C-alpha positions, 0 to 999 in steps of 0.5 A, a space after each residue: 500500500 502506498 502512502 496516503 493519497 493527496 486530496 488533489 492531483 498536484 504534488 504540492 497541496 495546501 493542508 489544514 494549517 494553511 501551508 503548502 507542503 510535500 513530504 515523501 519517502 521515495 519521490 514526492 508525496 502530496 501532504 494532505 492525506 489524513 492522519 489520526 493522532 491520539 494523545 496531546 500531552 507535552 510531546 504529542 501536541 507539538 508533534 501533531 502541530 508539526 504534522 499539520 504544519 507539514 500539510 497533513 490533515 490531522 484528526 486529533 483526539 485527547 481526553 482534556 479539552 484545552 490541548 484539543 483547542 490548542 491543536 485546532 489552533 495549530 491547524 488540526 481537526 478535533 474528533 469527539 471520540 477515538 472511534 471517529 479518528 480510526 474511522 477517518 484515518 488509515 494511519 493513527 498515531 498514539 503518543 501516550 505514556 504506556 500500552 495500558 493507555 493505548 489499550 484503553 483508547 482502543 477498547 469499548 464503543 468509543 474506542 479506536 477499534 469501534 471505528 473500524 466497523 464503518 461503511 467507509 472501511 476503505 478509509 478506516 485505520 489499518 496502521 497504528 503507530 505507537 510512539 510512546 515508550 513501551 515494552 518491546 515484549 508487550 508491543 509485539 503482543 499488541 501487534 499479534 492481537 490487532 492483526 485479526 482486525 486488519 491493523 498493522 502495528 508500528 512502534 516508533 518511540 522518540 528521543 529528543 524531549 519536548 524541545 525535539 518535539 517542538 522543533 521537529 528534530 526528534 530521533 525516531 526509532 521504528 519497528 515494523 515490516 519494511 512496507 509498514 515503516 515506509 508507509 508511515 515514513 512521511 508522517 515520521 519525517 514531519 516530526 523528526 530529523 532522524 528516522 531509522 527502521 530498527 527491525 520488526 515490531 518491537 525493535 523500535 521499543 528495544 532501541 528506545 530502551 537502550 536510549 533510556 539506559 544511556 540517558 538515565 546512566 548519564 543523569 546519574 553520572 552527572 548527579 554524582 559528579 555534582 555531589 562529589 564536587 560540592 563535597 570538595 568545595 566546587 560550585 555546581 554551575 562552574 563544574 557543569 560548565 567545564 564538563 560541557 566544554 569537554 569530552 563529558 559533554 552530551 545532549 543530556 547535559 545540555 538539556 539538564 544543565 539548568 536543572 542540575 546547576 540550580 537544583 530546580 526540578 520542575 519537570 520537563 521529563 518526569 522521573 516516574 516515566 524514566 523509572 518505568 522505562 528502566 523497567 523495560 530495560 531490565 525486562 528486555 535484559 532478562 529475556 535476552 539473558 544479559 547482565 546489566 550491572 549499571 542499569 540495575 544500579 540506576 533502576 534502584 535509584 529511580 525506584 527510591 525516587 518513586 518511593 520518596 514521592 519524587 516521581 512527578 519531578 524532573 528526572 534530574 531529581 536523582 541529584 536531590 536523592 543523592 544529596 539527601 543520601 549523602 547528608 550528615 543526617 542520613 542513616 547511611 552517611 559516613 564521615 571522615 574521622 
């Protein structure tokens, strides 16, 4: 099946956002094909807006009304229920925290699957693109469940944070058949600057698990460096500045430097999501019979963050945890002398 057809015979078309655009995987594809989008959170809203900006007709649904209104202002169309999205778009993207939320919007009389029972079946959903960070094992199971409904699943998690979502510079790791990934590539390239098929369904989520392993490990290393430096009399901001200027520099440091320097853990990426993702890392390692000592240690720290009620703060809050663990009043703190 080829990418969604344009509304007109011209290669360049005017989309819902009122701007002309062409996006294609191989050759030029008119950019006014309808794509569904479910989940307009901090990441999902700018991603849907970028689809509209590229000229696609974007049909969106979200539980809360305010993000829907913002999406409409960005050039999208709003649906009253998920079933309407599935009935009106052959490809539907979900940007939700985990698979239980995907299953929730898929089930019931208003769910995505209900939208497949329509007289306009030729326009109904036949590809579901799961862009949240989910378990590689569980997304493969979802793909098997949806196959009898005539729906192909592509898992395409992203990295790059809210900044990448807003600027359409996300790194997108796709898992699915070659045909399925190529079919949705025009949409993915409208949201990200790096789009790579990693393998069959589940491979994208495994790649994202590897990404989160590196992100979490780097955050913990930076937090430990700040704690060590502080105990030796170094200023955190000055230390992070010199780290950013050398081999220790990273995108994680660039995005989290302000949080770590100021001790401001206002969330851009909540710690509880990273805790969830580390669970996927350990599950994948167990299934592959791979020992990951660093991931195990990092996961324990984020479990402690959740246990202390800090999960809604930014994932750099691991610095606060380490500071508390190393304070003189902490039961496990040891001092010299």
